[in-house]
C-alpha positions as CSV (number, residue, x, y, z in Angstrom):
1,M,22.8,-18.9,-7.7
2,P,20.0,-21.2,-6.4
3,I,17.2,-20.6,-4.0
4,V,18.8,-21.9,-0.9
5,V,17.2,-24.1,1.8
6,P,16.4,-21.6,4.6
7,D,17.9,-22.1,8.1
8,Y,15.7,-19.6,10.0
9,K,13.0,-20.9,12.4
10,A,11.1,-18.6,14.6
11,P,10.8,-19.3,18.4
12,S,7.6,-21.1,19.5
13,W,6.7,-18.2,21.8
14,C,6.5,-15.8,18.8
15,P,4.2,-17.3,16.2
16,G,2.9,-15.7,13.0
17,G,3.9,-12.9,10.7
18,H,2.4,-10.1,12.7
19,L,4.1,-10.9,16.0
20,Q,7.3,-11.7,14.2
21,T,7.1,-8.2,12.7
22,V,6.0,-6.1,15.6
23,I,7.8,-7.6,18.6
24,P,11.4,-7.3,17.1
25,A,10.7,-3.8,16.0
26,K,9.1,-2.5,19.3
27,F,10.0,-4.8,22.2
28,M,13.3,-6.6,21.7
29,P,16.5,-5.3,23.2
30,R,18.8,-3.5,20.7
31,P,22.5,-2.9,20.6
32,A,23.8,0.5,21.7
33,I,25.1,2.3,18.7
34,E,26.2,5.9,18.2
35,Y,26.5,7.9,15.0
36,R,28.3,10.8,13.5
37,R,25.9,12.8,11.4
38,E,26.8,14.3,8.1
39,K,24.6,16.6,5.9
40,V,25.5,15.7,2.4
41,E,24.7,18.2,-0.4
42,L,23.2,16.8,-3.6
43,P,23.9,18.0,-7.2
44,D,20.3,19.2,-7.6
45,G,20.5,21.5,-4.5
46,D,18.9,19.1,-2.1
47,F,20.5,17.2,0.7
48,M,20.6,13.9,2.5
49,L,21.5,13.0,6.1
50,W,24.1,10.3,6.5
51,D,24.7,8.7,9.9
52,W,28.1,7.0,10.2
53,A,28.5,4.4,12.9
54,V,31.1,5.1,15.5
55,P,33.8,4.3,16.2
56,E,34.9,4.6,12.6
57,P,37.9,2.6,11.4
58,A,41.1,4.6,10.9
59,D,42.1,2.5,7.9
60,P,40.6,4.0,4.7
61,S,40.7,0.5,3.1
62,A,38.4,-1.0,5.8
63,P,35.3,-2.6,4.2
64,V,32.4,-0.2,3.9
65,L,28.7,-1.0,4.2
66,V,26.0,1.4,3.0
67,H,22.5,0.8,4.4
68,F,19.2,2.0,2.8
69,H,16.4,1.9,5.3
70,G,12.7,1.2,4.8
71,L,9.7,3.4,4.3
72,E,9.9,6.2,6.9
73,G,12.7,4.3,8.6
74,S,15.9,5.8,10.0
75,S,19.3,5.0,11.6
76,R,17.3,4.3,14.8
77,S,15.2,1.5,13.2
78,H,15.8,-1.8,14.9
79,Y,17.3,-3.4,11.8
80,A,19.7,-0.4,11.2
81,E,21.0,-0.4,14.7
82,A,21.6,-4.2,14.6
83,L,23.4,-4.0,11.2
84,M,25.6,-1.0,12.2
85,A,26.5,-2.8,15.5
86,A,27.6,-5.8,13.4
87,C,29.8,-3.4,11.3
88,T,31.6,-1.8,14.2
89,E,32.2,-5.3,15.7
90,R,34.0,-6.3,12.5
91,G,35.9,-3.1,12.2
92,W,33.9,-2.1,9.1
93,R,32.8,1.4,8.2
94,G,29.0,1.6,8.3
95,V,26.7,4.4,7.2
96,V,22.9,4.7,7.1
97,A,22.1,6.9,4.1
98,H,18.8,8.5,4.9
99,F,16.5,9.1,2.0
100,R,15.5,12.7,1.2
101,S,13.1,14.0,4.0
102,C,14.1,11.2,6.4
103,G,16.4,11.4,9.4
104,G,14.6,14.3,11.2
105,E,15.0,17.2,8.8
106,M,12.7,18.0,5.8
107,N,14.5,18.2,2.5
108,R,14.5,21.3,0.3
109,L,12.8,20.2,-2.8
110,P,9.1,19.3,-3.5
111,R,10.3,15.7,-4.3
112,A,11.3,13.1,-1.6
113,Y,12.1,9.5,-2.2
114,F,10.6,6.5,-3.9
115,A,11.1,2.7,-4.3
116,G,12.7,2.8,-7.7
117,D,15.1,5.7,-7.5
118,S,18.1,4.1,-9.1
119,D,19.7,7.6,-9.7
120,D,19.8,8.5,-6.0
121,C,20.9,5.0,-5.1
122,E,23.7,5.1,-7.6
123,W,24.8,8.6,-6.5
124,V,25.0,7.5,-2.8
125,L,27.0,4.4,-3.6
126,R,29.4,6.1,-6.1
127,T,30.0,9.0,-3.7
128,V,30.9,6.6,-0.9
129,H,33.1,4.6,-3.3
130,E,34.9,7.7,-4.4
131,R,35.7,8.6,-0.8
132,F,37.1,5.1,0.0
133,P,38.3,3.8,-3.4
134,D,40.5,1.1,-1.9
135,A,37.7,-0.4,0.3
136,E,35.4,-3.2,-0.6
137,L,31.9,-1.7,-0.8
138,R,28.7,-3.6,0.2
139,A,25.1,-2.4,0.5
140,V,22.1,-3.6,2.4
141,G,18.6,-2.4,1.6
142,V,15.5,-3.1,3.8
143,S,11.9,-3.1,2.7
144,L,11.5,0.0,0.4
145,G,15.3,0.4,0.5
146,G,15.7,-3.2,-0.5
147,N,13.5,-2.8,-3.5
148,Q,15.4,0.4,-4.5
149,L,18.8,-1.3,-4.2
150,A,17.7,-4.4,-6.1
151,K,16.1,-2.2,-8.8
152,Y,19.3,-0.2,-9.1
153,L,21.4,-3.4,-9.5
154,G,19.1,-4.6,-12.2
155,D,18.9,-1.3,-14.0
156,R,22.7,-0.8,-14.1
157,G,23.8,-4.4,-14.6
158,T,27.6,-4.5,-15.0
159,D,27.9,-0.8,-14.3
160,A,27.2,-1.5,-10.7
161,G,30.3,-3.8,-10.6
162,F,32.2,-1.5,-8.2
163,L,30.0,-3.1,-5.5
164,T,31.4,-6.2,-4.0
165,A,27.9,-7.6,-2.9
166,A,24.5,-6.6,-1.8
167,V,21.6,-7.8,0.3
168,S,17.9,-6.9,0.0
169,V,15.7,-7.8,3.0
170,G,11.9,-7.9,3.0
171,A,11.7,-5.9,-0.2
172,P,8.3,-5.5,-1.8
173,L,9.7,-6.8,-5.1
174,D,6.2,-6.6,-6.7
175,L,5.0,-3.2,-5.6
176,V,1.5,-3.8,-6.9
177,A,1.0,-7.0,-4.9
178,G,2.7,-5.5,-1.9
179,S,0.5,-2.4,-1.9
180,E,-2.6,-4.5,-2.2
181,R,-1.4,-6.7,0.6
182,I,-1.1,-3.9,3.2
183,S,-4.4,-2.3,2.1
184,K,-6.6,-5.2,3.3
185,G,-7.7,-6.6,6.6
186,V,-5.5,-6.4,9.6
187,N,-2.6,-5.3,7.4
188,T,-4.1,-1.9,7.1
189,F,-2.5,-1.3,10.6
190,Y,0.8,-1.0,8.8
191,A,-0.5,1.3,6.1
192,D,-2.1,3.6,8.6
193,M,1.1,3.8,10.6
194,F,3.1,4.9,7.5
195,L,0.4,7.3,6.3
196,H,0.5,9.1,9.7
197,T,4.0,10.3,9.2
198,L,3.8,10.6,5.4
199,R,0.8,12.9,5.6
200,Q,2.5,15.0,8.2
201,K,5.5,15.5,5.8
202,L,3.2,16.2,2.9
203,E,1.3,18.9,4.9
204,L,4.7,20.6,5.4
205,K,5.5,20.4,1.7
206,A,2.1,21.8,0.8
207,K,3.0,24.8,2.9
208,Q,6.5,25.0,1.3
209,F,5.3,24.5,-2.2
210,P,1.6,25.5,-2.5
211,D,1.8,25.8,-6.3
212,V,2.9,22.2,-6.5
213,I,1.1,20.4,-3.7
214,R,-2.5,21.4,-2.7
215,E,-3.6,21.1,0.9
216,E,-7.0,19.7,-0.1
217,D,-5.2,16.9,-2.0
218,V,-3.2,16.1,1.2
219,K,-6.4,15.9,3.3
220,A,-7.9,13.6,0.7
221,C,-5.1,11.0,1.1
222,R,-6.7,8.2,3.1
223,T,-4.8,5.2,1.7
224,M,-1.4,4.3,0.4
225,F,-2.9,4.3,-3.1
226,D,-4.2,7.8,-2.5
227,F,-0.8,9.0,-1.3
228,D,1.2,7.4,-4.1
229,N,-1.4,8.5,-6.7
230,T,-1.5,12.1,-5.4
231,Y,2.1,12.6,-4.5
232,T,4.8,9.9,-4.8
233,G,4.0,8.9,-8.4
234,P,3.4,12.4,-10.0
235,I,6.2,14.2,-8.2
236,H,8.7,11.7,-9.3
237,G,7.6,11.5,-13.0
238,F,4.9,8.8,-13.0
239,R,1.3,9.4,-14.2
240,S,-0.3,7.4,-11.4
241,A,0.3,5.2,-8.4
242,M,-0.2,2.1,-10.6
243,E,2.4,3.2,-13.2
244,Y,4.8,4.0,-10.3
245,W,4.3,0.6,-8.8
246,Q,4.6,-1.3,-12.1
247,K,7.7,0.5,-13.3
248,C,9.6,0.4,-10.0
249,S,9.1,-3.2,-9.0
250,A,12.5,-4.7,-8.7
251,K,11.2,-8.2,-9.6
252,T,11.1,-7.1,-13.3
253,V,14.8,-6.5,-13.5
254,L,16.3,-9.3,-11.4
255,P,17.4,-11.2,-14.6
256,D,19.7,-8.2,-15.3
257,V,21.6,-8.2,-11.9
258,R,25.3,-8.7,-12.3
259,V,26.5,-8.2,-8.7
260,P,26.1,-10.9,-6.0
261,L,22.8,-10.2,-4.4
262,L,20.9,-12.0,-1.6
263,L,17.1,-11.7,-1.5
264,L,15.9,-12.5,2.1
265,N,12.1,-12.5,2.3
266,A,9.9,-14.4,4.8
267,K,6.9,-16.1,3.3
268,N,4.7,-14.9,6.1
269,D,5.7,-11.2,5.6
270,P,2.5,-9.1,6.0
271,F,3.9,-6.8,3.4
272,L,4.2,-9.2,0.5
273,P,2.3,-12.3,-0.5
274,P,4.5,-15.4,-1.0
275,W,3.2,-16.2,-4.4
276,C,4.9,-13.2,-5.9
277,L,8.4,-14.1,-4.7
278,P,10.7,-14.8,-7.7
279,T,11.5,-18.2,-8.9
280,A,15.0,-19.3,-9.8
281,G,14.1,-18.7,-13.5
282,E,13.1,-15.1,-12.8
283,M,16.6,-14.2,-11.3
284,S,20.0,-14.0,-12.8
285,A,22.8,-16.4,-11.7
286,F,24.1,-13.6,-9.5
287,V,21.0,-13.6,-7.3
288,T,20.5,-15.9,-4.3
289,G,17.0,-16.4,-2.9
290,D,16.4,-17.2,0.8
291,F,12.7,-17.4,1.5
292,P,12.0,-18.9,4.9
293,E,8.5,-19.8,6.0
294,E,8.7,-17.5,9.0
295,G,10.3,-14.2,10.0
296,G,7.6,-11.6,9.4
297,H,8.6,-8.2,8.0
298,I,12.2,-7.5,8.9
299,G,11.7,-9.4,12.1
300,F,13.4,-12.8,12.3
301,P,13.3,-13.0,16.1
302,Q,15.2,-15.7,17.9
303,G,16.1,-16.9,21.4
304,R,14.1,-17.2,24.6
305,V,11.9,-14.4,25.9
306,P,12.4,-11.5,25.4
307,G,14.3,-12.7,22.3
308,N,16.9,-10.9,20.2
309,I,17.3,-9.5,16.7
310,N,20.7,-11.1,16.0
311,Y,19.7,-13.4,13.2
312,L,19.3,-10.7,10.5
313,P,22.8,-9.2,10.8
314,Q,24.3,-12.6,11.2
315,R,22.6,-13.9,8.0
316,I,23.7,-10.8,6.1
317,M,27.3,-11.1,7.1
318,R,27.3,-14.8,6.3
319,F,26.3,-14.0,2.8
320,F,29.0,-11.4,2.6
321,D,31.6,-13.9,3.9
322,T,30.5,-17.0,1.9
323,G,28.4,-15.8,-1.0
324,S,25.5,-18.0,0.0
């Protein structure tokens, strides 16, 4: 599929990538959404927390949408609530599949989650598919979750064909470029925000597993590079942060995607420089690129003050309805 002509335009009162990121996340009204929580046991003895949007459809063949959130996100992230509200309005079954250690309860194992975990992504999707075998299954990943979903689709190719379609929003498709982007200038605001909760989690894990994670190493984590070099990379089988970023960047496997996939990335996203967005020649025919000039990081505000966050779920559903 081609790189489409974007139709998104930010309101004049909300200019720039930073405002278009922060205002939708922190200040815009959100839909009221309720969840039924399920603690899902994993084959390796760990668990995940899944939040199912309610009301859930009685029809087991109703379309299902699985949502993978961003770094340190949850079912209460603004984009998750907007997406799950869109599901319930359509009579779809929607679930936010929290990554290990997310959702408010620490997981059991030393490991947690990372941007290229195709195995966990596949397990979640296949488990949901097995529960509702007669339902069309779709997936939406945001930020880190968007990279993980796109990486899975590229890694598995035709084996992911049980999925009807997928959308990746604001994914750091080039993790090296994205990590450098949020480590410089005013963008360090975002890195510091993530590090605050990530270090808290790692401090707990150091107490749980002192033979695996040393408290002095946790205290030495001052940047995202430090964190990924000390913990995320090594605990998940990579020699360093750089190897983790290089091997888990979804951009490298986009030519191998064989499921309809929309990539929605704003060019003014503070998390990813526009020069590393894929060209049509770097994607398979199954991938559609939508790269508007504005939108921020998972923001896409619209309307008069105070604005709304309706554009994102509407754009996602339009792709699911039309394929473009």
